[in-house]
N, C-alpha and C positions, 0 to 999 in steps of 0.2 A: 668846217663845221657844219653845214646841210649832212653831207655823205656820215659825221660821225655822227650825230643824232640819227640819221636815215640807220645804221646799221646800231648800234645801240637800241631801239624800236624793234628795228625784225628782228631781233637777238632775245629781246622783253617777250614779246608778239610769240618767239618759238618756244620758250619756256612754255607760259601762260598755256599755248598750245596744248605742250606735251601732262603737263600735268590735270587739264579738261578731258581729258582722254586716257590718263590713269596710265601714259606710257611712260615709266623711267628706264629706259633702256641704255638711251642717251651718257653718255659721259660729261662733264666740262668739269675735269679735275683741272687743267689748267688756266683755268677762267679762277680757281679760288685766291689766288693771291693778288689779282683787279680786283683795287679798293670800284671801282666802276660796277662791280655787277655782287658785292660781297655776301646784300641781302639776299637778291635775287637765286643765289647761286644757294648760300646755306636753305632758305626753304625752299625749294629743290629738293636736296639732296633729306633733309629734315622728313619733308614730304616721300620720297621717296625709303628710307627708313622702313617706318610707318607703313609703308606699302608692302614690304618684305616681311614684316612682319606679320600685318594680320596678312597675308598669303600665308606664312610657314602655318601659324595659327589652324590655317583653312587646311590645311593636309595630315595637320595631325590630329583635327575633330573629327575631317571626312574618314580618317584609317583609322578611328573609334566607333563611329559609328558603326562601318562597313563589316565593323567583326565581331556585333553585337551579336550574339541568335536570338533576334528577335527583328520583327520585321515595322521597318520605322517606315514615316512618310511623315516630310513636311510639305506646307502646302504656301503662297503668300498668293494675300488680297490682290486683286488686278483690278480695279474698278466697282464694277460689280459681278467679277468672273473669279476663279480661281484657274492659279498654275502649279507647278510642281514646284517647291525650291529646293529639293531632295529625296531621293528616294537613295534607301541603301541597299549592299547586294541581297543581302538574305533577302527584304522581301520582291525586290527583283527573280535571285532563282528561285526564290518559295511557290510564289504566283506566277512564274511561266510570264513575265512583261520584262518589254522593254523601258528602259529611263526615256519614258516621257517626262515630258514640259508641260502639258495644258492636259487640264482634268479633264476632259467632255472625251480625248484618244483616253484617258486611263478608264472614265464609261465604257466605255466601250468595249475594252479590253476586259474589265474586272466588274460587270455593272454592281454582284450581289453585293457587296462593299460602300461600293458608292453612291448608289441608292438608299442602302440602308443608311448613310453620314449625310443626305442630302436627306434624306426620312426625319431626320435628326437636325434638320436642318444649322449644322455644325457648330453646335454647345457641348461641354465638357459630358463628358460620359466616362463611364466604366460598365460594361456591357460585357455576356457572352453573345456570339453571332457565329452563323454558321455559314459559311463561303465556301459555293464552287468554284474548282480551277479547273480549266483547260473542258471543261464539261462530262466533267468525274463527278466521283459520290464527292459530299460535300463533307466537309471538315467544321471541326467548333472550333473555334480563338475565342482569349480574352480580348475587346478592345479598350482601351484608354487610350483618354483624346486629351488635351488641355490645349487653350485658345489663350494669344499672348501679341501682347502689340507692343513695336518702338515708335520714336516719334512722328514714323512719316508712311510705316507701314504694318499689318496685321495678318501674324500665321496661325496656323491651327495644327498641330503636332498630335501627330497618330503613328499609335503602341498595339501593334495587335505583338498574339504569343496562344501559341500551341495550347487547349486545355489538354490535350496528354501529356504537355511538357514541364507545364505548372502541377499538375499530377506528382508526374513526377521527380520534383523538383521538393513539393512539398513530404511527399511519400521517402525520400532520399534524406530528409534531414529528421524528418518524425523516425528514421530509424537509427539516425547518430546520435542520438539523444535517445535514446528507447538501450543504444550497446554504452554508451556511460551513465546511466542510469545502473545497467546490470553489474559492469565489469566494478561500479564504485561498494553497490553492496554485495560481490563474491569476495573483494579485497578487504573489506571493512569484516567478512566472517574466514576468509583465508590466510591473509596475515597474521593475526592474531596466534589460529586453531597452529600453524606451522610454527612459529616460536615458541610454542608451548611444549611444542613434540622434541624440539630443538631442545630444548630445554630438560625437559622428562628423558630423553637419550640416556644425555650427560648425566644424571643424577642416578641412573642403571647401573652408566659406567663403573661407580664406584663400587669399593668393597664392602662399603659397612653402610649405614642411612640413618642419619641423625633422625633423633623428633621432627624438630626443624625443617629436614628435608624428607621427614612423608609428611608433614604440612602443604608444603610446595607444596609435591606431588599430587597433595589433597584436591585443592584449589584450582591447579592449572586439571584437570580431570574436570574440575565443576564445571571452572571455565567453556575448557572444551565441548562438553557437553550441551551449555547455552550457547552458544554461536556455531553447532549446529544445528541444534532445533530451528536459532533462527534463520538458516540457509535455508533450511527444512522449511520454514513455512514459505517463505519469498519464493524457494522453485513452487510451491504448490501453487500459491499467489498468479505467477505467469500460468501454471498449466489451468488456472481456470480463466484466465482472460486470450489463453488460446485456443482453448475447448468447450466455448459458449454453446450448447447445444442451442437447437433450430428453436424460438420458440413454436411451444405448443396452442394454436390460438382459443379460445370460446368467450363467448359470449357475459362476458364481467361488466358489473352495474360500477360505476364510476363511482362516485360518492362512499358507498361502503368499503369499496381496495382504500380510497384515503383515511377513510375512515378507521380500517384498519389498523395501517401502518401505526396513524397517531395511536391509539389505543398500546400498539407495541413502545413504543419512545414514549405515554405519558408518564411512567415514573422516574425516568431520565430529566423530562422535561417539568416540571413538580418540582425535583430536587436543583435542579437550576433557575427555577423561577423565570420558565418561560411561559409567556405567553404569545395561543395560538387564533388566528380569527380566521375559518373556515369559509368560505362565501359562496363554496355548493351546494346551495338546497332544496333540489331537484334530482330529481332517477333519470338518469345517461349510462345508454346502456353502449360498450365498443367490445371492439371484437381483438383481446388479446391473450397476451400466459399473462394467466394472474401471477404468480409467485415470480417470472419475469419482472412482472412492472409494480409489483409491491414493494421486490428490493430494490427499483429505482428510489419509489417515495421517503423509504427508512433510509438509501443513501445522501440521497436531499436535508433529509429534516434530518439527519447526524451530520450532515455540512454543517448547515443553516447552525445546530447547537453548537460547534466550538468557534464559528466563527461569532458566538456570539455573546465569548467566556470573558469578556474586559469590559460588558457593556452594564450598564447597572436596568433602565428598562429594555428590557429585550421582549419580540418583539418577533412573532412569523406571520406570514400572510401568504393564505394558501386561494387562489383565484383562477378559475377557470372559464374559457375566449373561444368560439367557434367564427371562423369566417371560411369559404370558401368551400366547401367541405373538407375541412382543415381544425382539432381542436387539442389547443392548447389552453397546457397546465402550466401555471405560473408561482413555483415557490422560491417568496421572497423575503429575506430577514436585514433588520435598522443595524445589522454591524458593521465593523469599519471597512467593509468594502476587502475590495484586490488588491492588491497592488499591483502598478500597471506592467514593472518588469516582469514577473511571475505569470501577466494571464493568458500569455501562449505554452504554458507549461502545465495547466492544473487541468487537460486532459489528460498527460501524457502518460504510461504505465511506475506507478512506483514514485511519484513524485509527490512530494507531499510536503509541510510548512510542519509538523507535529512532529514529536519528539517518539508517539508511540503509532505512529500512523502507519499504516502498509501499502500506501498510496494508491491504490486500486479501485476502490469504492468511484470516483466520478468517471474513468475508466470505465468502468464493465459497467455502467450505470448509459456512456454514451453508446457502448458498443452492440446493448439491450436495447435502447428506442432505437438504433439505424436499424439492428435486425427485425426490425415490426417496421421499416419502412420509414420510419419519420429521424428526426435528428432534436438533441440535446444545445444550446443552447444557452448564455448566458451574457449579464448588466453587469456593469457595476463600477458605485459611482461612492463620493462619500457617502457614509451613513447608511448603503444603503447596495444587495449585492440580488440578486433574483436572477434562480435558471428557469428556464424554462421551454417544455417539454412539448416535444409541435408529434403527434399523431393521425395517420388519414384516418376518415372516418367514414 
């Protein structure tokens, strides 16, 4: 009895020791039928399966992270310091650092990044950052970080993307969207023209033409002419966007410029019962291309007018702000706002939600403001949309 109990306890101790050390390499299948060890055997096998499953997932996750073309660094809090929990292959190769495990080692190899993160006190952020790699010229990246906690651990995730990579991605998306729009417009005109020309070709092959045939020919020619005009207007719009002239800047008075644009729009505003509140009541001189900026104001005011079509109380507010050598001209309406699903498309050439719209007003306005060294942005919510023109002064 003594030796039996001693052997049993030694066996239990062995299995428990293996479990505590995450060692699941042993095979106890011979004991599966032994009723004395059934429970401990099932526990061992269950934990073994769980460990294998976790190991498999770790391999998959590591493979995914190592194949992402962005720098990924995950830190784990260790008492008052941080350790490197994971560094993907892209990060190691791009920044020329080995896969170290200690934060202070990484800091000696990549001080510009580590000092920046420490300066932000390991808080969540999204910001541009300049990093010097291997004592060569600095490169600009976008850094995005997030903090997360489990029951006992705290992690800090760092994602780094090259600015050029981000720009290239956006540029590629813009070109794809632009080609979709151009293809759509071209097919909308060329498809009916091709169909009508085939119909005309069949009609003229006949020995004689009836009055009905002549009427078909007449209508076909009119339709082809209209579609050709539309196609010409479309190409002309593209030419205007592609060949925007360099701004001829001169000193201009802003309030007069805004009032001139409002005077042009006044008949339409009266017809639509739109009230305009212009809070700029003082003289302000800026260096701009007067004609181009006036066109921007007209485009934005026209956009506001159409946004107010289904409103009873129609209002447009114009205000001006100045901050750190920057001038902000804000044109807002109390329309229904811009739907979230199209907000990333409103500056896309030829994109429009209006049946008779050309879809170049906002694109042209954005190009003009950027040619002046500024930017055009917007904010939209329910019952309010505002466009903000930023210019350097």
